[in-house]
Each structure stands twice: as C-alpha cells, then as structure tokens.
N, C-alpha and C positions, 0 to 999 in steps of 0.2 A: 375527812376520810370516810370513805364508804367501805363497808365490809359485809360479806354474806357468807353463809355456811352452805355446805353441799355434801352429798354422798360422793364417794370416790370410786372410780374405775381405774384399773391398771392395765397398761399395754407394755409388753416387752418386745424389743427388737434388737437384732445384731446386724451390724454392717461389716462388710469385709474389705479386704485390701483394694484400694483404688476408688472406693465409693466416696461420694461427697456427702458429708454428714448432714449439713443444713438442708440441702435439697432432699435428702432421704427422709429426714424428719418431717419436712413440709409435705412430702408425698404421703407419708403415713397419716398425717392429720387429714389430708384430703380424702384418701381411700377409706378411712374409718369414720369420716365425717365428724371429727372431734370438734367441739365448740368451745371448750374451755380447757385446753391441754397445757401441761407444764412438765418440765423435767423433774423427775424425782431423783434419779442418779444416773451417772454415766462413768464408765471406765473404758480406757482404750488408748489408742495412740494415733497421731496424725503425722503426715510429712509436709503439709502446707497449712497455712492459716492466714486469713486477713482479718485484722482486728482494728477497730477504732479505739483510740486511747482516751483516757479519762479527761484530758484537757480539751477535747473537741467541744465545739458549741454548735448551735443550729446554724450560725453564719460562717463558722470555720470548721467544716467537717473533714479537712485534709489531714488531720492528725491520725494517719493510718499506718499500721505496721504490717508488712508482708513478711511472713516467716517461711523458711524452707529448711528442712532437716527432719530429724526424728524427735518427736515430742510426746511425752506422756500427758494424757488428759488427767489432771488432778482435780478438776472441778468443771462442771457445766450446769448452769442454772438459768432459769427464765421461763417465759411463757411462749407458746408456740402457735398463737392464732395466726391468721394469714400473713400478718407482718410480724414475724417472730422477733422477740426481744430476748436475746441470749447473751450471757457473759460466760467466758471461759478462762480457766487458768491452765497454762501449759508449762511443763517442766522439761528443760533441755537435758542432754546427756550428762551435764555437770551438776544437775540439780537446781540450776537457776530457774526461777519461775517468772513468767510474764502473763499478763491477762488483759482482757478488754472486751469490748462489745463485738460480737461475732458479725462480720460482714459477709463471710463465705469462705470459699476455698479450703474448707476443712476436709482435706483428702485423707482418708483412713489409711494408716500404715499396716497394722496387723488386724485390729478389730476395734469396734466401738460397740459396747454393750450398753444399751440405753433402756431405762425404765421410765415410761411416760405416764403421768397421771392425768386424769380428766375429772374436773369438778362437774359431775353429771347433772347438777341442777342449775348450772350457770352458763353464761356465754361471755367470752372475752372479745373485746373489740378495741380499736384505738381511735383516739380523738385528739386533734391538734390542741395543744395546751399553749396559750399565748405567753404564759409565764416562763416556760422552759424552751419554747420554740421547737419542741419535738412532739410527735404523736404519742400520747400517753395512754396507759391502760384504762379501759372503761369496763367495769364489771356489771353485767346485767343478769337478772334471773332469766331462766329460759322463757318464762311467760312475757318478759319485757323485750326479749330479743326477737329478731326476725329469723326465719328459716334460711339456712345457707343456700346459695345458688347452686 
C-alpha cells in the first residue's frame, strides 16, 4: 500500500437538466488542469445511467446495466483523473437503490451539485495491474509526476 498526504483545494460545480455528468466532470478537470481530483460530495438526479456491475471482470465486462427513468443520486464517489473511476448509487421512485461503476450516460434530470476536491500536492494516474486485469490508481507526488499535456 502506498499512501501520501496533501493540501486540499475545493471546486464546486452545478450541472443542469440534460447535461451529461461524467463528461461535465471530465471537462472541469481538463479546464482547471486538476491533477489529483476526487469527488467529495454530490446530490442531484439523473434520467439515464450506464453502470458496470460488481460481478464484471477484466475478461467479462458485459455485466452492464442501462437505466432509464428518474433516479436520485444518493452517492457518487471516486477519482477523476483522465480515466475516471467513479461509483454511483441511485434510488428509484420507490426507494430501491442500485449502484455500480459509472460507464457514462449520466443525464442530469433537475440538478447535480458536485463538490470536487483536489489533492494539491499529488498527481493521479492509472497503471494496468496484472492481478486485477484493470488499470488501477497510481498516486504520485507532483515532483514525481509529469506535467499534463
């Protein structure tokens, strides 16, 4: 396990009806040149979502759920480097909750209010992990990392 500490910077953003949340967050990261961003909190609602479920593997990534309807965002967590790793929990009109790895199609229904943190002294990257078969988080200090393109 590698661990590092850092100062924190905070960025707040609100997305409106019809906007795609994942693309909007990735645009924020690019525009503000964030190098170690992560979700602090998010509240809002979506009308669509595409999630990879927990039983997917590197060789079987077809365990995907496509949702359509009105859903409250009850949790959104993860890192937002260029290849974001986000997990979401959504609640339907009956209070049933489903969650998974965000693949996209997070179309905002009324609002999505997101607070993004950045570890100011770090840089996040991803590196293929042969044990898991997925690109996993690599945490570097700013002095170890390279400048973003």
